[in-house]
C-alpha positions as CSV (number, residue, x, y, z in Angstrom):
1,M,210.9,7.4,85.6
2,S,211.4,10.8,86.8
3,M,208.4,13.4,87.1
4,V,209.2,16.2,85.0
5,S,207.6,19.6,86.7
6,P,205.7,21.8,84.3
7,R,207.6,24.7,82.8
8,S,206.8,28.0,84.4
9,Y,206.6,31.3,82.0
10,D,210.1,32.3,83.2
11,D,211.5,28.9,81.8
12,V,209.9,29.4,78.7
13,A,210.9,33.0,78.5
14,A,214.6,32.2,79.2
15,A,214.6,29.4,76.5
16,S,212.6,31.3,73.7
17,P,214.0,34.3,72.1
18,L,210.5,35.0,70.8
19,V,209.3,36.2,74.3
20,A,209.7,39.7,75.3
21,K,212.3,39.7,78.2
22,T,210.5,42.7,79.8
23,E,207.2,41.0,80.2
24,S,206.9,39.2,83.3
25,A,204.2,36.4,84.4
26,T,202.2,38.7,86.6
27,N,201.3,41.6,84.5
28,R,198.5,40.1,82.4
29,D,195.3,40.9,84.4
30,A,192.8,37.9,84.1
31,W,189.7,39.9,85.0
32,R,190.6,42.7,82.5
33,A,191.4,40.2,79.7
34,M,188.3,38.2,80.3
35,R,186.1,41.3,80.3
36,R,187.6,42.5,77.2
37,G,187.1,39.2,75.5
38,F,183.5,39.1,76.9
39,M,183.0,42.3,75.3
40,G,184.2,41.0,71.9
41,N,187.5,43.0,72.0
42,C,191.1,42.0,71.8
43,P,192.4,40.8,75.3
44,A,195.8,42.5,74.9
45,C,194.8,45.9,73.7
46,G,191.0,46.1,74.4
47,E,190.6,47.9,71.0
48,G,190.6,45.4,68.0
49,K,188.0,43.1,67.4
50,L,188.3,39.7,68.6
51,F,185.9,38.0,66.0
52,S,185.8,38.3,62.4
53,R,182.4,36.9,62.1
54,Y,179.9,35.4,64.6
55,L,182.1,33.0,66.1
56,K,185.3,33.1,64.0
57,V,188.2,34.5,65.9
58,N,190.7,36.8,64.0
59,D,194.3,35.1,63.7
60,A,195.7,38.5,64.9
61,C,194.3,41.6,66.5
62,P,193.9,44.1,63.7
63,V,195.2,46.9,66.3
64,C,197.9,45.7,68.1
65,H,198.8,42.5,66.0
66,E,198.7,40.1,68.8
67,E,198.1,36.4,67.7
68,M,194.9,34.9,68.6
69,H,195.0,31.8,66.4
70,H,196.5,29.9,69.4
71,Q,193.1,29.9,71.1
72,R,191.6,26.5,71.9
73,A,188.1,27.3,73.2
74,D,186.6,24.0,72.2
75,D,183.4,22.8,74.1
76,A,183.8,25.2,77.1
77,P,181.7,28.1,75.7
78,P,178.5,26.1,74.6
79,Y,178.6,24.3,78.1
80,F,178.7,27.4,79.8
81,T,176.2,28.9,77.7
82,I,173.9,26.0,78.1
83,L,174.8,25.9,82.0
84,V,173.4,29.7,82.3
85,V,170.5,29.7,80.0
86,G,169.1,26.5,81.4
87,H,169.2,28.0,84.9
88,V,167.8,31.3,83.9
89,V,165.1,30.1,81.7
90,G,164.1,27.1,84.1
91,A,164.0,29.3,87.1
92,A,162.0,31.8,85.0
93,M,159.6,29.0,83.8
94,L,159.1,28.0,87.4
95,A,158.6,31.4,88.7
96,V,155.9,32.3,86.0
97,E,154.1,29.0,86.4
98,E,153.9,29.6,90.2
99,S,152.7,33.2,89.9
100,Y,150.5,33.0,86.8
101,D,149.0,29.5,86.9
102,N,146.2,30.5,84.1
103,L,148.5,31.5,81.2
104,P,147.6,29.7,78.1
105,L,149.9,27.1,76.8
106,W,150.7,28.7,73.4
107,L,152.2,31.4,75.4
108,H,154.6,29.2,77.1
109,I,155.3,27.5,73.8
110,A,156.1,30.9,72.1
111,V,158.0,32.5,74.9
112,W,160.5,29.8,76.2
113,P,161.9,28.6,73.3
114,L,162.4,32.2,71.8
115,L,164.0,33.2,75.0
116,S,166.4,30.3,74.9
117,L,167.4,30.9,71.5
118,V,168.0,34.7,71.9
119,L,169.9,34.0,75.1
120,C,172.1,31.3,73.7
121,L,172.8,33.3,70.6
122,T,173.8,36.4,72.7
123,L,175.8,34.5,75.4
124,L,177.9,32.1,73.1
125,P,180.2,34.5,71.5
126,R,180.7,36.4,74.8
127,F,181.4,33.3,76.8
128,K,183.9,32.3,74.0
129,G,185.7,35.6,74.1
130,A,186.0,35.6,77.8
131,L,187.6,32.0,77.6
132,I,190.0,33.5,75.1
133,G,191.0,36.3,77.5
134,L,191.5,33.8,80.2
135,Q,193.7,31.6,78.0
136,W,195.8,34.8,76.8
137,A,196.0,35.9,80.3
138,N,197.4,32.6,81.7
139,R,199.6,32.2,78.7
140,M,197.8,29.0,77.6
141,H,197.9,27.3,74.2
142,G,200.9,29.1,72.7
143,F,199.9,32.6,74.0
144,A,203.1,32.3,76.3
145,T,205.5,32.5,73.1
146,A,203.5,34.6,70.7
147,I,204.9,37.6,69.6
148,P,203.0,40.5,67.8
149,V,203.1,40.3,64.2
150,T,204.4,43.8,62.9
151,P,203.1,44.5,59.3
152,K,205.9,45.0,56.8
153,S,206.2,48.5,55.2
154,G,204.6,48.5,51.8
155,S,202.9,45.3,52.0
156,G,199.4,45.9,51.3
157,P,196.6,44.0,49.7
158,A,197.2,43.1,46.2
159,L,195.0,45.1,43.7
C-alpha cells in the first residue's frame, strides 16, 4: 500500500479549470481574513456581510460573490467561546470574591450568569467568522476550487 501525499494548492490549480491561474497559494493573508471574519465581513473583500442572520452564513458574498457555503465551522466556535468566557468570568469571579468578600449572594447570582450570557452571545458569531476566514485563507473545505459567482445580466428577483 503506497502513501499518497496530500495535494497542494498548485496541484489543485493545475488539475482544475475552476481555480484562477493567477492566484498563488501565498496571497491569502490568514490574519487579515480572520480579522475580517471576526468583524462579520467577507474574508475575501472585507466589504460584504458574512452572516445573513445571527449565525447563518451567506451562501456567497453579496459584494464580491465569493462562495461561502463551503465553510465547516462545526463545533470549534462554541468550544472557543466557552473556553474564553469560562476563563474571563471565572477569573473575574475569583478576583471579585477576593477583593469584596462581603457582597450579597443575590448580586453574584444576578451578575455572573448575565455576564456569561452576554459574552457568549457576543463572541460566538465573531469566533465563527474568524474560523471561516481562516478556512478561506488556507483554502480548506472547497475554498481552493471556489470561483466567484458572477450574476447574470437581467436576472433579478421575480416579481
